[in-house]
N, CA, C and O atoms as CSV, one atom per row, in Angstrom:
chain,resi,resn,atom,element,x,y,z
A,1,MET,N,N,-45.315,48.259,26.901
A,1,MET,CA,C,-45.636,46.912,27.482
A,1,MET,C,C,-44.456,45.468,27.472
A,1,MET,O,O,-44.803,44.405,27.986
A,2,SER,N,N,-43.267,45.613,26.911
A,2,SER,CA,C,-42.415,44.346,27.726
A,2,SER,C,C,-42.034,45.050,28.898
A,2,SER,O,O,-41.714,44.189,29.717
A,3,ALA,N,N,-41.877,46.460,29.512
A,3,ALA,CA,C,-41.605,46.854,30.807
A,3,ALA,C,C,-42.375,46.496,31.749
A,3,ALA,O,O,-41.950,46.361,32.896
A,4,VAL,N,N,-43.549,46.299,31.440
A,4,VAL,CA,C,-44.210,45.716,32.757
A,4,VAL,C,C,-44.440,44.039,32.749
A,4,VAL,O,O,-45.019,43.433,33.651
A,5,ILE,N,N,-43.845,43.401,31.499
A,5,ILE,CA,C,-43.949,41.971,31.411
A,5,ILE,C,C,-42.914,41.739,32.141
A,5,ILE,O,O,-43.009,40.795,32.926
A,6,ASN,N,N,-41.756,42.445,32.107
A,6,ASN,CA,C,-40.275,42.504,32.574
A,6,ASN,C,C,-40.623,42.228,34.042
A,6,ASN,O,O,-40.847,41.169,34.628
A,7,ARG,N,N,-40.597,43.625,34.498
A,7,ARG,CA,C,-41.306,43.392,36.075
A,7,ARG,C,C,-41.941,42.577,36.342
A,7,ARG,O,O,-41.406,42.196,37.384
A,8,ALA,N,N,-42.871,41.869,36.156
A,8,ALA,CA,C,-44.024,40.741,36.673
A,8,ALA,C,C,-42.895,39.736,36.819
A,8,ALA,O,O,-42.785,39.236,37.939
A,9,LYS,N,N,-41.955,39.319,35.792
A,9,LYS,CA,C,-41.355,38.157,35.812
A,9,LYS,C,C,-39.863,38.463,36.738
A,9,LYS,O,O,-39.049,37.567,36.959
A,10,GLN,N,N,-39.716,39.701,37.153
A,10,GLN,CA,C,-39.080,40.124,38.228
A,10,GLN,C,C,-39.816,39.510,39.694
A,10,GLN,O,O,-39.307,38.753,40.521
A,11,HIS,N,N,-40.886,39.988,39.693
A,11,HIS,CA,C,-41.479,40.232,40.645
A,11,HIS,C,C,-41.833,38.823,40.922
A,11,HIS,O,O,-41.852,38.476,42.103
A,12,TYR,N,N,-42.157,37.835,39.864
A,12,TYR,CA,C,-42.433,36.444,40.011
A,12,TYR,C,C,-41.303,35.281,40.708
A,12,TYR,O,O,-41.439,34.250,41.367
A,13,SER,N,N,-40.044,36.120,40.132
A,13,SER,CA,C,-38.873,35.437,40.621
A,13,SER,C,C,-38.979,35.103,42.064
A,13,SER,O,O,-39.213,34.008,42.573
A,14,LYS,N,N,-38.704,36.551,42.772
A,14,LYS,CA,C,-38.457,36.751,43.783
A,14,LYS,C,C,-39.697,35.996,44.803
A,14,LYS,O,O,-39.373,35.409,45.835
A,15,VAL,N,N,-41.114,36.105,44.358
A,15,VAL,CA,C,-41.862,35.230,45.046
A,15,VAL,C,C,-41.492,33.649,45.205
A,15,VAL,O,O,-41.468,33.028,46.268
A,16,LEU,N,N,-41.205,33.131,43.878
A,16,LEU,CA,C,-40.831,31.575,43.708
A,16,LEU,C,C,-39.482,31.356,44.614
A,16,LEU,O,O,-39.023,30.286,45.013
A,17,VAL,N,N,-39.042,32.525,44.797
A,17,VAL,CA,C,-37.643,32.322,45.487
A,17,VAL,C,C,-38.044,32.087,47.222
A,17,VAL,O,O,-37.594,31.198,47.946
A,18,PHE,N,N,-38.937,33.080,47.570
A,18,PHE,CA,C,-39.364,32.871,48.746
A,18,PHE,C,C,-40.213,32.013,49.411
A,18,PHE,O,O,-40.300,31.888,50.633
A,19,GLU,N,N,-41.099,31.181,48.207
A,19,GLU,CA,C,-41.767,30.052,48.156
A,19,GLU,C,C,-40.945,28.892,48.377
A,19,GLU,O,O,-41.265,28.052,49.218
A,20,SER,N,N,-39.939,28.794,47.700
A,20,SER,CA,C,-39.080,27.581,47.949
A,20,SER,C,C,-38.394,27.897,49.448
A,20,SER,O,O,-38.264,27.043,50.326
A,21,LEU,N,N,-38.074,28.985,49.535
A,21,LEU,CA,C,-37.254,29.063,51.211
A,21,LEU,C,C,-38.297,28.605,52.105
A,21,LEU,O,O,-37.997,27.588,52.731
A,22,PHE,N,N,-39.665,29.183,52.370
A,22,PHE,CA,C,-40.452,28.652,53.018
A,22,PHE,C,C,-40.616,27.183,53.123
A,22,PHE,O,O,-40.646,26.623,54.219
A,23,ILE,N,N,-40.753,26.372,51.671
A,23,ILE,CA,C,-41.217,25.121,51.664
A,23,ILE,C,C,-40.062,24.654,52.692
A,23,ILE,O,O,-40.302,24.180,53.803
A,24,LEU,N,N,-38.603,24.886,52.085
A,24,LEU,CA,C,-37.454,24.190,52.586
A,24,LEU,C,C,-37.446,24.045,54.360
A,24,LEU,O,O,-37.445,23.077,55.121
A,25,GLY,N,N,-37.442,25.605,54.565
A,25,GLY,CA,C,-37.459,25.672,56.154
A,25,GLY,C,C,-38.670,24.637,57.097
A,25,GLY,O,O,-38.431,24.124,58.190
A,26,PHE,N,N,-40.046,24.521,56.280
A,26,PHE,CA,C,-41.038,23.929,56.655
A,26,PHE,C,C,-40.401,22.589,56.715
A,26,PHE,O,O,-40.401,22.233,57.893
A,27,CYS,N,N,-39.973,21.884,56.109
A,27,CYS,CA,C,-39.597,20.643,55.600
A,27,CYS,C,C,-38.453,20.531,57.020
A,27,CYS,O,O,-38.564,19.643,57.865
A,28,LEU,N,N,-37.654,21.333,57.052
A,28,LEU,CA,C,-36.556,21.307,58.302
A,28,LEU,C,C,-37.319,21.426,59.764
A,28,LEU,O,O,-36.867,21.000,60.827
A,29,VAL,N,N,-38.416,22.016,59.596
A,29,VAL,CA,C,-39.419,22.060,61.464
A,29,VAL,C,C,-39.668,20.682,61.209
A,29,VAL,O,O,-39.323,19.889,62.086
A,30,VAL,N,N,-40.224,20.230,60.131
A,30,VAL,CA,C,-40.710,18.748,60.350
A,30,VAL,C,C,-39.939,17.912,60.432
A,30,VAL,O,O,-40.329,16.901,61.016
A,31,LEU,N,N,-38.432,17.922,59.878
A,31,LEU,CA,C,-37.126,16.936,60.064
A,31,LEU,C,C,-36.826,16.869,61.390
A,31,LEU,O,O,-36.034,15.987,61.721
A,32,ILE,N,N,-37.361,17.739,62.403
A,32,ILE,CA,C,-36.977,17.760,63.606
A,32,ILE,C,C,-37.542,16.711,64.485
A,32,ILE,O,O,-37.049,15.966,65.332
A,33,TYR,N,N,-39.153,16.956,63.847
A,33,TYR,CA,C,-40.220,16.176,64.731
A,33,TYR,C,C,-40.081,14.248,64.010
A,33,TYR,O,O,-40.188,13.189,64.630
A,34,ASN,N,N,-39.845,14.471,62.696
A,34,ASN,CA,C,-40.096,12.997,62.246
A,34,ASN,C,C,-39.373,12.716,60.729
A,34,ASN,O,O,-39.789,13.075,59.627
A,35,VAL,N,N,-38.314,12.053,61.015
A,35,VAL,CA,C,-37.384,12.084,59.840
A,35,VAL,C,C,-38.444,11.680,58.516
A,35,VAL,O,O,-38.696,12.308,57.488
A,36,THR,N,N,-38.812,10.689,58.892
A,36,THR,CA,C,-39.365,9.955,57.253
A,36,THR,C,C,-40.774,10.990,56.939
A,36,THR,O,O,-41.173,10.985,55.774
A,37,MET,N,N,-41.341,11.652,57.703
A,37,MET,CA,C,-42.487,12.138,57.255
A,37,MET,C,C,-41.704,13.355,56.653
A,37,MET,O,O,-41.948,13.426,55.449
A,38,ALA,N,N,-40.813,14.376,57.090
A,38,ALA,CA,C,-40.108,14.981,56.385
A,38,ALA,C,C,-39.639,15.055,54.848
A,38,ALA,O,O,-39.930,15.917,54.019
A,39,PHE,N,N,-38.968,14.107,54.723
A,39,PHE,CA,C,-38.999,13.777,53.052
A,39,PHE,C,C,-40.011,13.320,52.171
A,39,PHE,O,O,-39.994,13.459,50.948
A,40,SER,N,N,-41.086,12.649,52.993
A,40,SER,CA,C,-41.865,12.470,52.273
A,40,SER,C,C,-42.926,13.925,52.013
A,40,SER,O,O,-43.366,14.291,50.923
A,41,LEU,N,N,-43.099,14.412,53.006
A,41,LEU,CA,C,-43.521,15.916,52.965
A,41,LEU,C,C,-42.686,16.745,51.710
A,41,LEU,O,O,-43.227,17.210,50.707
A,42,LEU,N,N,-41.479,16.793,51.979
A,42,LEU,CA,C,-40.516,17.521,50.600
A,42,LEU,C,C,-40.854,16.983,49.164
A,42,LEU,O,O,-41.106,17.653,48.163
A,43,ALA,N,N,-40.797,15.530,49.303
A,43,ALA,CA,C,-41.265,14.775,48.162
A,43,ALA,C,C,-43.033,15.268,47.201
A,43,ALA,O,O,-43.377,15.510,46.044
A,44,GLY,N,N,-43.731,15.185,48.671
A,44,GLY,CA,C,-44.773,15.838,47.926
A,44,GLY,C,C,-45.115,17.171,47.631
A,44,GLY,O,O,-45.930,17.464,46.756
A,45,MET,N,N,-44.282,18.314,48.614
A,45,MET,CA,C,-44.543,19.329,47.915
A,45,MET,C,C,-44.095,19.684,46.598
A,45,MET,O,O,-44.719,20.349,45.772
A,46,SER,N,N,-42.366,18.914,46.422
A,46,SER,CA,C,-41.877,19.352,45.250
A,46,SER,C,C,-42.386,19.119,44.125
A,46,SER,O,O,-42.087,19.752,43.113
A,47,ALA,N,N,-43.422,17.950,44.176
A,47,ALA,CA,C,-44.225,17.618,43.265
A,47,ALA,C,C,-45.529,18.088,42.715
A,47,ALA,O,O,-46.208,17.650,41.787
A,48,ALA,N,N,-45.750,19.357,43.740
A,48,ALA,CA,C,-46.758,19.899,43.421
A,48,ALA,C,C,-46.204,21.269,42.988
A,48,ALA,O,O,-46.793,21.911,42.118
A,49,TYR,N,N,-44.559,21.947,43.852
A,49,TYR,CA,C,-44.396,23.148,43.452
A,49,TYR,C,C,-43.413,23.262,42.004
A,49,TYR,O,O,-43.384,24.283,41.316
A,50,LEU,N,N,-42.777,22.249,41.755
A,50,LEU,CA,C,-42.048,22.534,40.677
A,50,LEU,C,C,-43.040,22.708,39.350
A,50,LEU,O,O,-42.843,23.777,38.773
A,51,PRO,N,N,-43.898,22.004,38.850
A,51,PRO,CA,C,-45.043,22.252,37.779
A,51,PRO,C,C,-45.621,23.871,38.130
A,51,PRO,O,O,-46.071,24.571,37.223
A,52,HIS,N,N,-45.561,24.250,39.248
A,52,HIS,CA,C,-46.242,25.554,39.498
A,52,HIS,C,C,-45.023,26.797,38.838
A,52,HIS,O,O,-45.041,27.869,38.233
A,53,CYS,N,N,-44.115,25.914,39.368
A,53,CYS,CA,C,-42.832,27.339,38.993
A,53,CYS,C,C,-42.710,27.393,37.648
A,53,CYS,O,O,-42.192,28.418,37.206
A,54,LEU,N,N,-43.138,26.349,36.680
A,54,LEU,CA,C,-42.927,26.218,35.185
A,54,LEU,C,C,-44.097,26.760,34.715
A,54,LEU,O,O,-44.015,27.359,33.642
A,55,LEU,N,N,-44.912,26.713,35.126
A,55,LEU,CA,C,-46.022,27.128,34.746
A,55,LEU,C,C,-45.947,28.967,34.795
A,55,LEU,O,O,-45.783,29.799,33.903
A,56,VAL,N,N,-46.104,29.057,35.930
A,56,VAL,CA,C,-45.829,30.766,36.177
A,56,VAL,C,C,-44.559,31.288,35.950
A,56,VAL,O,O,-44.720,32.452,35.583
A,57,PHE,N,N,-42.999,30.917,35.999
A,57,PHE,CA,C,-42.396,31.586,35.486
A,57,PHE,C,C,-42.191,31.602,34.039
A,57,PHE,O,O,-41.868,32.717,33.629
A,58,PHE,N,N,-42.290,30.646,33.094
A,58,PHE,CA,C,-42.366,30.671,31.819
A,58,PHE,C,C,-43.295,30.720,31.265
A,58,PHE,O,O,-43.071,30.317,30.124
A,59,SER,N,N,-44.619,31.083,31.428
A,59,SER,CA,C,-45.650,31.570,30.638
A,59,SER,C,C,-45.725,33.124,30.245
A,59,SER,O,O,-46.647,33.540,29.543
C-alpha cells in the first residue's frame, strides 16, 4: 500500500510542475499582448491553483 501511495505522490508532483509551467507560459504569452491583463490573470490563476496544490499533494 505504501508503494502505491508513494508512486501516486510522485505522479502528482510531476503533474503539478507541468501545470505550473503551463500557467506561467500562458501568462507569458498574454504578457506580450497586455501587461496589466497578464498580472491579473497570474494573480487569479494563482489564487485558484495554490489551494489545489495543497489539497492534492498533502491529502
